[in-house]
DOGU-848104 format. One line per field, with one value per residue (C-alpha): x, y, z; residue in one letter. Coordinates in steps of 0.02 Angstrom, whole numbers. Layout:
<pts>
xx	[X, ...]
yy	[Y, ...]
zz	[Z, ...]
aa	[A, ...]
</pts>
This chain:
<pts>
xx	[257, 415, 532, 571, 756, 893, 943, 1001, 1072, 1194, 1229, 1054, 982, 838, 679, 545, 360, 209, 180, 352, 306, 136, 219, 343, 204, 106, 260, 321, 157, 207, 173, 305, 289, 245, 411, 510, 409, 428, 617, 633, 517, 638, 805, 821, 977, 1134, 1253, 1249, 1357, 1536, 1518, 1368, 1456, 1599, 1477, 1393, 1382, 1358, 1463, 1334, 1385, 1235, 1061, 1021, 918, 751, 726, 884, 1071, 1181, 1098, 931, 858, 725, 855, 970, 823, 790, 977, 992, 842, 928, 1068, 977, 793, 774, 775, 603, 507, 665, 710, 891, 884, 1055, 1228, 1365, 1548, 1591, 1476, 1330, 1150, 1023, 852, 676, 545, 400, 318, 155, 219, 359, 477, 348, 436, 583, 761, 895, 1072, 1120, 1301, 1356, 1513, 1421, 1250, 1177, 1021, 1037, 899, 946, 787, 599, 554, 623, 591, 697, 835, 835, 841, 992, 1076, 1031, 1105, 1268]
yy	[144, 187, 41, -13, -35, 97, 73, 211, 184, 289, 299, 244, 243, 359, 331, 208, 215, 105, 93, 12, -121, -148, -175, -301, -393, -407, -457, -594, -643, -617, -491, -395, -386, -215, -193, -230, -101, 28, 8, 20, 169, 257, 184, 108, 2, 73, 37, 52, 192, 136, 144, 28, -89, -110, -172, -305, -484, -544, -507, -388, -291, -187, -181, -209, -68, -95, -29, 78, 46, -70, -229, -197, -335, -385, -411, -502, -615, -663, -688, -801, -905, -945, -1034, -1082, -1121, -1183, -999, -968, -853, -797, -618, -561, -397, -384, -462, -507, -461, -626, -610, -716, -654, -622, -674, -641, -775, -703, -864, -898, -1070, -1129, -980, -845, -686, -781, -721, -836, -821, -911, -962, -948, -1055, -1206, -1168, -1186, -1099, -1061, -986, -821, -749, -781, -607, -448, -357, -482, -470, -281, -294, -408, -274, -139, -229, -161]
zz	[2426, 2522, 2557, 2735, 2697, 2682, 2500, 2384, 2209, 2110, 1922, 1874, 1699, 1649, 1751, 1699, 1735, 1767, 1578, 1558, 1686, 1605, 1436, 1508, 1600, 1437, 1338, 1455, 1537, 1719, 1856, 1952, 2142, 2214, 2308, 2150, 2053, 2191, 2193, 2003, 1992, 2109, 2047, 1874, 1892, 1970, 2111, 2299, 2370, 2404, 2593, 2584, 2461, 2585, 2719, 2611, 2674, 2495, 2340, 2268, 2112, 2059, 1983, 1800, 1722, 1637, 1461, 1456, 1453, 1351, 1412, 1500, 1609, 1482, 1344, 1464, 1507, 1325, 1295, 1449, 1394, 1230, 1325, 1485, 1449, 1628, 1682, 1606, 1724, 1817, 1771, 1799, 1895, 1976, 1973, 2094, 2087, 2004, 1853, 1915, 1902, 2039, 1974, 2032, 2006, 1909, 1849, 1943, 1995, 2107, 2090, 2127, 2189, 2265, 2237, 2168, 2108, 1949, 1965, 1784, 1797, 1866, 1791, 1965, 2030, 2217, 2327, 2411, 2491, 2492, 2427, 2351, 2516, 2612, 2480, 2496, 2686, 2665, 2559, 2684, 2835, 2902]
aa	[M, E, P, D, Y, P, I, F, C, E, D, C, E, P, P, I, G, E, A, D, F, A, E, L, E, R, R, F, G, F, E, F, P, A, A, F, K, A, H, Y, L, Q, F, N, G, G, Y, L, P, E, A, Q, M, E, R, Q, R, I, A, F, G, G, F, E, P, I, R, Y, G, K, L, P, A, E, R, L, Y, T, D, L, L, E, S, F, P, Q, L, L, G, L, L, P, F, A, Y, D, Q, G, G, S, C, F, L, I, G, L, H, P, G, R, Y, R, H, R, I, Y, I, F, L, M, D, G, E, E, L, V, P, V, E, D, S, F, E, R, F, M, M, L, L, G, E, A]
</pts>
């Protein structure tokens, strides 16, 4: 599944596969949307190229890796839940330039596949986009 948005990531962690997603889905009891999987199968974490970062309308920092790196998304998720149990079902997958987390709703209920930003300083959950595809289109806009 090729994405419809012009996103490329640099400095990614080692690739992950379908088995990695299956293990996380079993472990946490939620299902990843197809567009999210497609992006992570191509780019596991990383940053947008500098030219694209300069054109951003949001203060986007980069993507969290899955399985690899110092603090992979699944470990960040369990760490966040210890301090913020209200984030159950919201996986951190990216961060902004101020240290806040972008989250994707994976719980089958009210947050399903929506994108939020968790503003760490105020412990506030703010909606960003209705889907991962729309979030990626936002990042791909010039």
